A tleap script that builds the chain and sets N, CA, C and O, in Angstrom:
source leaprc.protein.ff14SB
mol = sequence {
  NMET VAL LYS LYS ILE ASN ASN LEU TYR GLN
  CYS GLU GLU CYS PHE LEU PHE TYR ASP SER
  LYS GLU ILE ALA LYS LYS CYS GLU ASN PHE
  CYS LYS ASN ASN HIE ALA CYS ASN ILE ASP
  ILE ILE LYS HIE ALA ILE LYS ASN PRO LYS
  CSER
}
set mol.1.N position { 0.841 -1.183 0.000 }
set mol.1.CA position { 0.000 0.000 0.000 }
set mol.1.C position { 0.884 1.244 0.000 }
set mol.1.O position { 1.844 1.333 0.766 }
set mol.2.N position { 0.561 2.178 -0.844 }
set mol.2.CA position { 1.295 3.436 -0.976 }
set mol.2.C position { 1.129 4.253 0.304 }
set mol.2.O position { 0.030 4.348 0.852 }
set mol.3.N position { 2.229 4.842 0.775 }
set mol.3.CA position { 2.203 5.685 1.965 }
set mol.3.C position { 2.219 7.154 1.575 }
set mol.3.O position { 2.903 7.537 0.626 }
set mol.4.N position { 1.467 7.980 2.301 }
set mol.4.CA position { 1.519 9.429 2.096 }
set mol.4.C position { 2.389 10.024 3.193 }
set mol.4.O position { 2.116 9.864 4.383 }
set mol.5.N position { 3.442 10.713 2.767 }
set mol.5.CA position { 4.375 11.338 3.705 }
set mol.5.C position { 4.651 12.758 3.219 }
set mol.5.O position { 5.174 12.952 2.121 }
set mol.6.N position { 4.305 13.731 4.023 }
set mol.6.CA position { 4.551 15.138 3.695 }
set mol.6.C position { 4.081 15.505 2.282 }
set mol.6.O position { 4.849 16.064 1.499 }
set mol.7.N position { 2.854 15.198 1.966 }
set mol.7.CA position { 2.243 15.510 0.665 }
set mol.7.C position { 2.874 14.797 -0.519 }
set mol.7.O position { 2.638 15.184 -1.664 }
set mol.8.N position { 3.667 13.768 -0.273 }
set mol.8.CA position { 4.220 12.925 -1.329 }
set mol.8.C position { 3.766 11.501 -1.078 }
set mol.8.O position { 3.384 11.144 0.037 }
set mol.9.N position { 3.811 10.699 -2.115 }
set mol.9.CA position { 3.392 9.298 -2.016 }
set mol.9.C position { 4.594 8.406 -2.246 }
set mol.9.O position { 5.356 8.601 -3.193 }
set mol.10.N position { 4.758 7.423 -1.368 }
set mol.10.CA position { 5.932 6.553 -1.424 }
set mol.10.C position { 5.553 5.133 -1.805 }
set mol.10.O position { 4.629 4.546 -1.241 }
set mol.11.N position { 6.274 4.597 -2.761 }
set mol.11.CA position { 6.157 3.178 -3.109 }
set mol.11.C position { 6.800 2.396 -1.974 }
set mol.11.O position { 7.961 2.636 -1.641 }
set mol.12.N position { 6.075 1.475 -1.385 }
set mol.12.CA position { 6.615 0.715 -0.266 }
set mol.12.C position { 7.490 -0.458 -0.704 }
set mol.12.O position { 8.027 -1.179 0.137 }
set mol.13.N position { 7.635 -0.648 -1.994 }
set mol.13.CA position { 8.514 -1.695 -2.501 }
set mol.13.C position { 9.931 -1.166 -2.729 }
set mol.13.O position { 10.906 -1.770 -2.283 }
set mol.14.N position { 10.034 -0.029 -3.429 }
set mol.14.CA position { 11.366 0.514 -3.748 }
set mol.14.C position { 11.652 1.820 -3.004 }
set mol.14.O position { 12.761 2.349 -3.084 }
set mol.15.N position { 10.661 2.338 -2.286 }
set mol.15.CA position { 10.787 3.515 -1.431 }
set mol.15.C position { 10.992 4.835 -2.169 }
set mol.15.O position { 11.435 5.812 -1.565 }
set mol.16.N position { 10.679 4.881 -3.464 }
set mol.16.CA position { 10.749 6.144 -4.192 }
set mol.16.C position { 9.506 6.978 -3.898 }
set mol.16.O position { 8.444 6.441 -3.580 }
set mol.17.N position { 9.654 8.302 -4.010 }
set mol.17.CA position { 8.558 9.229 -3.741 }
set mol.17.C position { 8.025 9.833 -5.031 }
set mol.17.O position { 8.767 10.048 -5.989 }
set mol.18.N position { 6.702 10.106 -5.037 }
set mol.18.CA position { 6.015 10.677 -6.196 }
set mol.18.C position { 5.043 11.755 -5.753 }
set mol.18.O position { 4.545 11.727 -4.628 }
set mol.19.N position { 4.770 12.715 -6.647 }
set mol.19.CA position { 3.738 13.733 -6.401 }
set mol.19.C position { 2.342 13.135 -6.520 }
set mol.19.O position { 1.407 13.580 -5.854 }
set mol.20.N position { 2.212 12.125 -7.372 }
set mol.20.CA position { 0.919 11.546 -7.707 }
set mol.20.C position { 0.724 10.181 -7.044 }
set mol.20.O position { 1.594 9.312 -7.102 }
set mol.21.N position { -0.423 10.022 -6.424 }
set mol.21.CA position { -0.758 8.738 -5.808 }
set mol.21.C position { -0.900 7.648 -6.870 }
set mol.21.O position { -0.514 6.500 -6.649 }
set mol.22.N position { -1.452 8.016 -8.017 }
set mol.22.CA position { -1.661 7.039 -9.089 }
set mol.22.C position { -0.333 6.494 -9.610 }
set mol.22.O position { -0.201 5.292 -9.841 }
set mol.23.N position { 0.643 7.368 -9.793 }
set mol.23.CA position { 1.951 6.910 -10.276 }
set mol.23.C position { 2.641 6.061 -9.208 }
set mol.23.O position { 3.283 5.061 -9.530 }
set mol.24.N position { 2.515 6.451 -7.958 }
set mol.24.CA position { 3.099 5.660 -6.871 }
set mol.24.C position { 2.484 4.260 -6.837 }
set mol.24.O position { 3.190 3.281 -6.598 }
set mol.25.N position { 1.170 4.160 -7.075 }
set mol.25.CA position { 0.514 2.846 -7.127 }
set mol.25.C position { 1.017 2.024 -8.309 }
set mol.25.O position { 1.246 0.822 -8.180 }
set mol.26.N position { 1.189 2.674 -9.463 }
set mol.26.CA position { 1.715 1.973 -10.631 }
set mol.26.C position { 3.114 1.437 -10.340 }
set mol.26.O position { 3.444 0.304 -10.690 }
set mol.27.N position { 3.919 2.260 -9.702 }
set mol.27.CA position { 5.278 1.861 -9.346 }
set mol.27.C position { 5.244 0.657 -8.411 }
set mol.27.O position { 5.945 -0.330 -8.635 }
set mol.28.N position { 4.439 0.740 -7.379 }
set mol.28.CA position { 4.352 -0.340 -6.409 }
set mol.28.C position { 3.872 -1.639 -7.052 }
set mol.28.O position { 4.417 -2.706 -6.770 }
set mol.29.N position { 2.865 -1.560 -7.905 }
set mol.29.CA position { 2.367 -2.758 -8.582 }
set mol.29.C position { 3.433 -3.372 -9.479 }
set mol.29.O position { 3.623 -4.588 -9.491 }
set mol.30.N position { 4.133 -2.514 -10.235 }
set mol.30.CA position { 5.180 -3.030 -11.115 }
set mol.30.C position { 6.294 -3.678 -10.283 }
set mol.30.O position { 6.751 -4.775 -10.602 }
set mol.31.N position { 6.720 -3.005 -9.233 }
set mol.31.CA position { 7.792 -3.536 -8.376 }
set mol.31.C position { 7.409 -4.891 -7.771 }
set mol.31.O position { 8.211 -5.824 -7.769 }
set mol.32.N position { 6.194 -4.989 -7.265 }
set mol.32.CA position { 5.727 -6.242 -6.653 }
set mol.32.C position { 5.697 -7.381 -7.658 }
set mol.32.O position { 6.116 -8.498 -7.354 }
set mol.33.N position { 5.200 -7.097 -8.856 }
set mol.33.CA position { 5.014 -8.146 -9.854 }
set mol.33.C position { 6.293 -8.538 -10.576 }
set mol.33.O position { 6.415 -9.668 -11.047 }
set mol.34.N position { 7.257 -7.610 -10.670 }
set mol.34.CA position { 8.452 -7.864 -11.470 }
set mol.34.C position { 9.754 -7.876 -10.676 }
set mol.34.O position { 10.811 -8.199 -11.219 }
set mol.35.N position { 9.681 -7.526 -9.396 }
set mol.35.CA position { 10.873 -7.453 -8.543 }
set mol.35.C position { 11.939 -6.565 -9.168 }
set mol.35.O position { 13.133 -6.850 -9.079 }
set mol.36.N position { 11.492 -5.484 -9.802 }
set mol.36.CA position { 12.366 -4.513 -10.451 }
set mol.36.C position { 11.573 -3.222 -10.670 }
set mol.36.O position { 10.351 -3.193 -10.521 }
set mol.37.N position { 12.296 -2.159 -11.025 }
set mol.37.CA position { 11.642 -0.883 -11.318 }
set mol.37.C position { 11.492 -0.687 -12.819 }
set mol.37.O position { 12.243 -1.254 -13.613 }
set mol.38.N position { 10.516 0.121 -13.191 }
set mol.38.CA position { 10.252 0.445 -14.582 }
set mol.38.C position { 10.731 1.875 -14.838 }
set mol.38.O position { 10.263 2.810 -14.188 }
set mol.39.N position { 11.659 2.050 -15.779 }
set mol.39.CA position { 12.237 3.362 -16.057 }
set mol.39.C position { 11.179 4.384 -16.460 }
set mol.39.O position { 11.323 5.568 -16.156 }
set mol.40.N position { 10.130 3.952 -17.133 }
set mol.40.CA position { 9.071 4.875 -17.547 }
set mol.40.C position { 8.253 5.375 -16.360 }
set mol.40.O position { 7.632 6.435 -16.437 }
set mol.41.N position { 8.249 4.628 -15.283 }
set mol.41.CA position { 7.543 5.050 -14.069 }
set mol.41.C position { 8.480 5.863 -13.180 }
set mol.41.O position { 8.105 6.940 -12.716 }
set mol.42.N position { 9.676 5.371 -12.940 }
set mol.42.CA position { 10.566 6.043 -11.979 }
set mol.42.C position { 11.096 7.382 -12.478 }
set mol.42.O position { 11.646 8.156 -11.694 }
set mol.43.N position { 10.941 7.665 -13.755 }
set mol.43.CA position { 11.364 8.986 -14.239 }
set mol.43.C position { 10.498 10.093 -13.627 }
set mol.43.O position { 10.863 11.267 -13.690 }
set mol.44.N position { 9.364 9.730 -13.041 }
set mol.44.CA position { 8.476 10.691 -12.388 }
set mol.44.C position { 8.779 10.835 -10.889 }
set mol.44.O position { 8.131 11.621 -10.198 }
set mol.45.N position { 9.749 10.086 -10.396 }
set mol.45.CA position { 10.071 10.118 -8.963 }
set mol.45.C position { 10.639 11.478 -8.566 }
set mol.45.O position { 11.254 12.173 -9.374 }
set mol.46.N position { 10.419 11.835 -7.314 }
set mol.46.CA position { 10.972 13.068 -6.746 }
set mol.46.C position { 12.417 12.771 -6.357 }
set mol.46.O position { 12.678 11.824 -5.615 }
set mol.47.N position { 13.354 13.575 -6.852 }
set mol.47.CA position { 14.770 13.284 -6.649 }
set mol.47.C position { 15.236 13.445 -5.212 }
set mol.47.O position { 15.919 12.565 -4.688 }
set mol.48.N position { 14.886 14.541 -4.566 }
set mol.48.CA position { 15.347 14.798 -3.197 }
set mol.48.C position { 14.187 15.243 -2.323 }
set mol.48.O position { 14.051 16.430 -2.025 }
set mol.49.N position { 13.343 14.288 -1.906 }
set mol.49.CA position { 12.201 14.694 -1.061 }
set mol.49.C position { 12.704 15.213 0.279 }
set mol.49.O position { 13.616 14.646 0.880 }
set mol.50.N position { 12.097 16.294 0.730 }
set mol.50.CA position { 12.470 16.839 2.038 }
set mol.50.C position { 11.654 16.156 3.109 }
set mol.50.O position { 10.445 15.977 2.958 }
set mol.51.N position { 12.300 15.778 4.175 }
set mol.51.CA position { 11.622 15.068 5.275 }
set mol.51.C position { 10.861 16.000 6.153 }
set mol.51.O position { 10.237 15.565 7.121 }
savepdb mol mol.pdb
quit
């Protein structure tokens, strides 16, 4: 399940952060099913999320 942290959404599989809940869900589903990340999804990740 995607986590919301400081107005960002985190994939609980690879721990990357996204602005969009939908993209974070896509990332998490891909990671779970393939045990890897998808470059077309992770290009939307937030590079340096502030805690």
